[in-house]
C-alpha positions in Angstrom: 0.0 0.0 0.0 1.3 3.4 -0.9 0.0 6.5 1.1 0.6 10.1 -0.1 2.5 12.3 2.4 0.4 14.0 4.9 2.4 17.1 5.2 2.5 17.6 1.3 -1.0 16.6 0.7 -2.2 18.6 3.6 -1.1 21.9 1.6 -4.2 20.9 -0.8 -6.6 20.4 2.1 -6.9 19.5 5.8 -8.8 16.4 5.1 -5.5 15.0 3.2 -3.4 15.9 6.2 -5.7 13.5 8.4 -6.6 11.1 5.7 -4.0 10.8 3.0 -4.9 9.2 -0.3 -4.1 5.6 -0.6 -3.0 3.2 -3.6 -3.3 -0.5 -3.1 -1.9 -2.9 -5.6 -3.4 -6.6 -5.7 -2.7 -9.2 -8.2 -5.2 -8.1 -10.7 -6.1 -4.5 -10.1 -5.1 -1.0 -8.5 -7.4 0.4 -5.8 -7.3 4.2 -5.2 -9.0 5.4 -2.1 -9.6 9.2 -1.4 -11.3 10.6 1.6 -13.3 13.8 1.4 -15.2 16.1 3.9 -13.0 15.4 7.1 -12.8 11.6 6.3 -16.8 11.3 6.4 -17.0 10.5 2.6 -14.7 8.6 0.5 -14.2 7.7 -3.2 -12.8 4.4 -4.2 -11.8 3.6 -7.7 -10.6 0.0 -8.8 -9.1 -0.4 -12.1 -7.8 -3.6 -13.7 -4.3 -3.7 -14.8 -5.6 -4.6 -18.3 -7.5 -1.3 -18.4 -4.6 0.8 -17.6 -3.0 2.5 -20.6 -0.3 4.2 -19.0 1.4 5.6 -15.8 2.8 9.1 -15.7 4.9 10.7 -13.0 4.8 14.4 -12.5 7.6 15.5 -10.4 7.5 18.7 -8.6 10.0 20.8 -6.5 8.9 18.9 -3.3 6.5 16.1 -4.2 5.5 13.9 -7.0 2.0 13.1 -8.6 1.1 9.8 -10.1 -1.3 9.7 -13.0 -2.9 6.4 -13.9 -4.5 6.8 -17.6 -7.3 4.3 -18.4 -8.1 2.7 -21.7 -11.5 2.5 -23.2 -12.9 5.4 -21.4 -14.6 3.4 -18.6 -13.1 5.5 -15.8 -11.5 8.8 -16.0 -7.8 9.2 -15.5 -6.9 9.0 -11.8 -4.4 11.4 -10.3 -3.0 10.9 -6.8 -1.2 14.0 -5.4 1.2 14.6 -2.8 3.6 11.5 -2.8 7.2 11.9 -1.7 9.3 11.7 -4.9 10.9 8.4 -4.0 7.5 6.8 -3.1 5.9 8.2 -6.3 8.8 6.6 -8.4 8.4 3.2 -6.6 4.7 3.3 -7.3 5.2 4.2 -11.0 7.7 1.2 -11.2 5.4 -1.3 -9.5 2.5 -0.3 -11.6 4.5 -0.6 -14.7 5.7 -3.9 -13.5 2.3 -5.3 -12.8 0.9 -4.0 -16.2 3.8 -5.8 -18.1 2.8 -9.0 -16.5 -0.8 -8.9 -17.7 
């Protein structure tokens, strides 16, 4: 499981400081969970590795964002913000490895 940085994500919203975004990798899919409204509501998106077209890494001065582009238009592209750069790079590498296995 990969979590965005509380401090870096907290710049975006108070909720992200308490409940950072999570990305979980399973054998067949990736699950992205984002909490909203002080953790009272959440959005979870699960995408099969077969439906992922590409994974992009946007590195900023302090943090990195991971963008998961989906194929077929079934789900909008998923962007998870506020990772430490090393964590974002590891997540991108693991996702690309999982996609290539499919």
